[in-house]
GUZAMI-176954 format. One record per residue (C-alpha): z, y, x; residue in three letters. Coordinates in steps of 0.1 Angstrom, whole numbers, padded with zeros to 4 digits, always signed. Each point is the difference from the previous one (the first is absolute). Layout:
ZYXALA...
% end
This chain:
-0001-0002+0001MET-0009+0036+0012THR+0029+0025+0005ARG-0005+0033-0020PRO+0000+0017+0038THR-0026-0018+0013THR-0023+0007-0032LEU+0009+0038+0003PHE-0011+0000+0040LYS-0032-0014-0010ARG-0007+0026-0029TYR+0011+0026+0026PHE-0027-0012+0023LEU-0027-0006-0023PHE+0003+0036-0012CYS+0001+0015+0037ALA-0032-0022+0004LEU-0015+0018-0031ILE+0010+0033+0010LEU-0012-0005+0037ALA-0035-0012-0014VAL-0002+0031-0022VAL+0010+0023+0026ALA-0023-0013+0027LEU-0027+0007-0032LEU+0007+0030-0003TRP+0002+0011+0035LEU-0035-0016+0002GLY-0015+0018-0026LEU+0017+0032+0010ARG-0017-0001+0034GLU-0033-0013-0018SER-0001+0032-0021SER-0006+0027+0022PRO+0025+0031-0005GLN-0022+0032-0004TYR+0013+0034+0012ARG-0015+0020-0030TRP+0011-0024-0031ASP+0017+0025-0024ALA+0025-0027-0004ALA+0010-0002+0036SER-0009+0030+0017ILE+0031+0012+0021LYS+0008+0038+0010PRO-0019+0017+0024PHE-0010+0034+0014LYS-0030+0006+0019GLN-0009+0036+0019TRP-0030+0016+0002TYR-0017+0028+0025GLN-0024+0025-0019ILE-0027+0015+0024ASN-0022+0023-0011TRP-0029+0004+0020HIS+0017-0019+0029ASN+0026+0025-0004GLN+0038-0017-0011ALA+0008+0022-0029VAL+0027-0019-0019GLY+0016-0034-0005ARG+0000-0023-0031ALA+0020-0030-0010SER+0000-0028-0028VAL+0035-0015-0010GLU+0008-0027-0023LEU+0034-0003-0014GLU+0015-0030-0020ARG+0028-0002-0026THR+0011-0023-0025HIS-0019+0022-0028ASP-0030+0012+0018GLN-0024+0003+0032VAL-0007+0033+0014SER-0029+0011+0017VAL+0003+0035+0018ILE-0030+0020+0013GLU+0009+0028+0024SER-0023+0024+0017ASP+0008+0030+0024TYR-0026+0024+0015LEU+0004+0032+0021GLU-0027+0021+0018GLY-0016+0033+0002ARG-0028+0009-0026VAL-0021+0033+0008GLN+0030+0013+0021GLY+0028-0007-0024ARG+0024-0029+0001ARG+0002-0025-0027PHE+0022-0031-0010HIS-0008-0022-0027PHE+0024-0029-0013ARG-0011-0025-0025TYR+0022-0031-0015ILE-0010-0027-0027ARG+0027-0024-0013GLU-0013-0031-0021LEU+0028-0020-0016ASN-0011-0034-0014PHE+0023-0025-0018SER+0015-0029+0021ASN-0013-0021-0024GLN-0032-0016-0009PRO-0027+0014-0004PRO+0018+0028+0021TYR-0016+0027-0022GLN+0004+0038+0009LEU+0031+0016-0017ILE+0006+0033+0014SER-0009+0019+0029GLY+0005+0036+0018LYS-0023+0025+0014LEU+0003+0029+0023TYR-0026+0023+0018THR+0011+0032+0023GLU-0029+0020+0013GLU-0004+0035+0005PRO+0010+0019-0031LYS+0003-0029-0023LEU+0031-0022-0003GLU-0007-0031-0025VAL+0027-0025-0011GLU-0008-0024-0029ALA+0015-0033-0015LYS-0010-0023-0025PHE+0011-0032-0019ILE-0028-0025-0009ASN+0014-0017-0031ASP-0024-0004-0031GLY-0013+0030+0010GLN+0002+0023+0031LEU+0022+0028-0001ARG-0004+0027+0028LEU+0021+0028+0008GLU-0011+0026+0026GLU+0012+0030+0016TRP-0030+0024+0015ARG+0013+0027+0021ASN+0033+0000-0024GLY-0015-0003-0031LYS+0003-0028-0023HIS-0024-0024-0016TYR+0003-0032-0022GLN-0028-0020-0014LYS-0005-0034-0014SER-0030-0023+0014LEU-0010-0035-0009ALA+0019-0026+0021ALA-0018-0015+0030VAL-0003-0037+0011ASP+0010-0002+0034TYR+0019-0026+0021THR+0015-0005+0035LEU-0024-0023+0005SER-0029+0025-0009ASP+0017+0022+0027TYR-0004-0026+0025PHE-0032-0017-0008TYR-0024+0007+0030VAL+0028-0009+0026SER+0006-0034-0024SER-0033-0010-0002TYR-0009+0007+0036LEU+0032-0021+0010GLU-0012-0031-0020ARG-0034+0003+0004THR-0014-0014+0037PRO-0038+0011-0010GLN+0001+0028-0026PRO-0028+0010-0023ALA-0021+0026+0013LYS+0012+0022-0031SER+0026-0003-0021PHE+0024+0025-0025GLN+0033+0010-0003ALA+0019+0028-0023LYS+0014+0031+0011THR+0023+0021-0017LEU-0009+0036-0002ASN+0029+0020-0008THR-0015+0034-0004GLN-0011-0009-0037ASP+0020-0039+0001PHE-0035-0019-0003LEU-0006-0034+0011VAL-0032-0001+0020GLU-0023-0026+0015THR-0005+0005+0041THR-0027-0020+0017ASP+0005-0012+0033TYR-0030-0014+0023GLU+0005-0021+0029LEU-0018+0017+0029ILE+0016-0016+0031ALA+0015-0030+0014VAL+0010+0002+0036LYS-0004-0024+0026SER+0041-0006-0005ASP-0006-0012-0037PRO+0036+0008-0013SER-0012+0034-0004SER-0026+0018-0024VAL-0017+0033-0004THR-0002+0010-0036LEU-0017+0029-0016GLN+0015+0015-0034GLN-0020+0017-0025HIS+0023+0019-0020HIS-0006+0009-0039PRO-0008+0036+0011ASN-0030-0010+0020GLU+0022+0007+0033GLU-0003-0028+0032VAL+0026-0009+0021SER+0006-0030+0027TRP+0027-0023+0002HIS+0007-0024+0031GLN+0024-0030-0011VAL+0016-0026+0019SER-0002-0035-0008GLY+0035-0001-0019ASP-0012+0030-0023GLY+0014+0029+0019SER-0018+0032+0002PHE+0000+0015+0035LYS-0026+0027-0007LEU-0011+0023-0028HIS-0031+0023+0010SER-0013+0025-0025PHE-0035+0017-0002ALA+0016+0031+0009ASN+0016-0007+0030GLY+0035-0010-0009MET+0012-0034+0008GLU+0034-0018-0002TYR+0008-0023+0029VAL+0029-0023-0002ALA+0029+0003+0024SER+0030-0020+0009SER+0025+0033-0005ARG+0001+0034-0013ARG-0023+0022+0014VAL+0013+0033+0019THR-0025+0029-0006LEU-0006+0035+0023ASN-0019+0019-0020PRO-0002+0026+0024GLU-0023-0019+0022MET-0024-0004-0028GLN-0034+0023-0004ASP-0007+0016-0035ASP-0009-0027-0023LEU-0024+0014-0020TYR-0020+0012+0032LEU+0007-0031+0019ASN-0021-0018-0031SER-0030+0017+0002GLY-0037-0009+0011VAL-0012+0018+0033VAL-0036+0015+0001VAL-0014+0002+0036ASP-0012+0036-0007LYS+0011+0032-0018PRO-0015+0003-0034LEU+0004+0037-0008GLY+0008+0015-0034ALA-0002-0027-0028ALA-0009+0026-0026ASN-0028+0004+0022GLN-0012-0033+0003ILE-0034-0012-0024GLN+0003-0034+0015SER+0008-0024+0029MET-0006-0034+0015THR+0023-0019+0016LEU+0006-0036+0017SER+0028-0018+0007LEU+0019-0009+0033LEU+0020-0034-0005ASN-0007-0001-0035GLY-0023-0018-0026GLU-0023+0017-0026LEU+0013-0027-0027ASP+0035+0025-0001TRP-0024+0025-0021PHE-0016-0024-0019ARG+0016+0008-0033HIS-0008+0038-0009HIS-0034+0013-0014PRO+0002+0032+0015SER-0001-0014+0038VAL-0037-0007+0011SER+0005-0029+0022VAL-0028-0007+0028ASN+0002-0038+0011ARG-0030+0003+0023GLU+0015+0030+0020ASN+0035-0011-0007GLU+0009+0034-0012THR+0013+0017-0032ILE-0013+0032-0014LYS+0022+0029-0025LEU-0011+0027-0016SER+0016+0031-0018THR+0009-0007-0037GLY+0004-0033-0007SER-0012-0013-0035GLN-0015-0032-0014TYR-0007-0015-0034LYS+0030-0022-0015ALA-0007-0033-0011SER+0001-0017-0032VAL+0027-0020+0008ASP+0021+0029+0012GLU-0005+0021-0030ILE+0007-0024-0026GLU+0034-0012+0019HIS+0012+0037+0000ILE-0007+0000-0038ALA+0023-0027-0005SER+0031+0016+0021ILE+0024+0017-0021GLU+0022+0023+0019THR+0033+0015-0011LYS-0005+0039+0018LEU+0028+0021+0007ASN+0006+0026-0026PRO+0004+0033+0024ILE-0033-0008+0019ALA-0018-0007-0031LYS+0012+0036-0012THR-0014+0017+0032LEU-0028-0020-0002ALA-0011+0009-0030LEU+0012+0037+0002GLU-0020+0000+0030ALA-0033-0012-0011THR+0002+0020-0038ALA-0034+0006-0014ASN-0017-0017+0028MET-0023-0028-0014ASP-0019-0009+0032ASN+0017-0028+0020ASP-0011+0013+0036TRP+0017+0033-0010LEU+0031-0020-0007LYS+0001-0015+0033VAL-0006+0034+0020GLN+0028+0015-0020LYS+0023-0027+0003LEU-0005-0006+0039VAL+0008+0037+0004GLY+0030-0003-0024PHE+0015-0025+0020VAL-0006+0017+0034TYR+0015+0032-0014ASP+0031-0022-0019TYR+0012-0020+0032LEU+0014+0013+0032ASN-0016-0026+0027TYR+0028-0015+0021GLN+0000-0031+0020PRO+0019-0023-0026VAL-0007-0038+0005PRO+0020-0008-0031ALA-0004-0023-0031GLY-0002+0029-0023PHE-0012-0005-0038ASN-0016+0027-0023VAL+0036+0010-0009ASP+0013+0006+0036ASP-0032+0016+0005ILE+0003+0027-0026LEU+0037+0007+0006ARG-0002+0008+0038SER-0037+0012+0001ARG-0004-0013+0038VAL-0016-0028+0017GLY-0031-0012+0019ASP-0035-0012-0009CYS+0013-0029-0019THR+0026+0021-0022GLU-0030+0026-0002TYR-0025-0027-0011SER+0023-0018-0026GLN+0008+0032-0016LEU-0040+0005-0002LEU-0007-0033-0014ILE+0029+0004-0027GLU-0016+0038-0009MET-0032-0016-0002LEU+0011-0026-0025ALA+0014+0020-0020ALA-0032+0021-0002ALA-0017-0036-0009ASN-0019-0001+0034ILE+0008-0031+0017PRO+0009+0000+0037ALA+0011-0021+0028ARG+0016+0001+0037GLU-0021-0004+0027VAL+0016-0008+0033ASN-0016+0008+0035GLY-0003+0018+0032LEU-0006+0041+0003VAL-0009+0015+0032TYR+0032+0022+0009LEU-0016+0022+0022GLY-0012+0006+0040ASP+0033+0009+0011HIS+0004-0039-0009GLU-0034-0012+0003LYS+0013-0033-0024ARG-0002-0008-0035PHE+0033-0005-0018GLY+0009-0017-0034GLY-0006+0015-0033HIS-0001+0002-0036VAL-0026+0018-0025TRP-0012-0008-0034VAL-0029-0014-0017GLU-0010+0015-0036ALA-0023-0017-0023LEU-0025+0027-0014VAL-0029-0008-0019ASP-0001-0033+0013GLY+0002+0007+0039TYR+0032-0003+0018TRP+0002+0036+0018VAL+0027+0004+0026ALA+0022+0031+0003VAL+0031+0007+0024ASP+0030+0020-0017PRO+0018+0002+0029THR-0029+0023+0014TRP-0010+0014-0029ASN-0034-0017+0003LEU-0023-0011-0028VAL-0026-0011+0026GLU+0014-0021+0028VAL-0008+0002+0035THR-0023-0024+0018SER+0030-0006+0023THR+0018-0014-0031HIS-0003-0036+0008ILE+0009-0028-0028PRO+0009-0027+0025ALA+0005-0030-0023ALA+0012-0017+0034MET+0015-0035+0003ASN+0014+0001+0037PHE+0007-0035+0010ASP+0031+0007+0022SER+0004-0038+0005ARG-0023+0002+0026ASP+0016+0035+0015ASN-0029+0020-0013GLU+0001+0030-0021GLY+0012+0032+0000HIS+0013+0000+0038SER-0038-0011+0009ARG-0020+0014-0025PHE-0020+0035+0008ALA-0031+0015-0010PHE-0028+0014+0021LYS-0021+0029-0010LEU-0038-0011-0002GLU-0015+0031-0019GLU+0016+0034-0021ILE-0018+0025-0020HIS+0015+0036-0010TYR-0005+0020-0028LYS-0023+0028+0000ASP-0015-0011+0033GLU-0033-0017+0008ASN+0004-0035+0014SER-0008+0008+0035LYS+0026+0019+0002GLU+0022-0019-0021SER-0003-0035+0016LYS+0023-0012+0027ARG-0002-0035+0019LEU
% end
């Protein structure tokens, strides 16, 4: 007869054996199922620093930080920039905090936004629950509004990193969701794989943003972003620590970003037309804008005074479909200025002059909206153009912003970044410049729809013009040609 103690021992040993087998199976499964760094369920707290460069100068620092508590996961993006622009010292600070639930599907639940720029301070907070409720303090003025709730998750935020980490051979192109916190829309961003280096753990991506801008990323095999380069010369370079800045060692950021030309051009308003070739550049950078005449045989571009060209049917139909809520003050000013006028071109001329007189020019690289512009009555080319577009819309004249370059004069012998306006008049896009009170832009206004691929260390730093031919107004061609 078996004693009770012996039965107990056998039972205990049997249970222990079962538990050991289960443990071994669990460990085996755990080892066979790889742990991914960017999984929403298991991502660990981290902080990644970046150095911000602008045309090869260190101008700031940035960080992306993840914090995790029992209730939520927070992603905090922070940017700080400092530099001298047209002789004046500026600093900028941007913070975006997105809070996600710590339970599947890790939905966005709230957030905070902060902007500090010259003459502008914006604080905002939002709750995303059923609807998105937003509170904003803009230069101390309080705003509240309710928007549709957004469907955005922690997995969406880290999608690119997670995809590249999990996929040894990524597709040639793929898409990801991005959250636009200006109007709280979830947008689709396209990524294109453009280079796989000799080290297969690193790839280069081209990102096509919803606003048609293009930028480039260098990403390691584990999904970590090492470099983010933009077409305007800005780049974020991963750093192992917080970057120390020395703004006194910087060149003027505006002048440093310009594009040199090999000869002085003279007074821009006296130039009828000019032909340029490119040094260390590519003509494809200019292919998008109809006012730039590209000669591929001679590798030159030609520009003339008074840019205007016919609008396409698609453009006109798209404009007709847009509904815009106008600023009431800008609308009143526009209607008063154009009262008793029934000619669109006369209205355009009147409003160009009105904006030129209404604003006081100051280099203010700030994210002003129309309310801010009307309240402060200061700004640079961006604010002049923004106000003109709003007032033209009030006068039922569609208009849009043009980004490009303009000649800064013989003392600089270079082109600098500039913004102006195209108004739709009688089926034609006509370029005007409210910053300089021009209803006929000069031939040195270059709508440079360029994609500087800084992943190859090209771009503004090596991009320059060579003057091939120039013609001045009221002079015969023999006197006006310069080679």
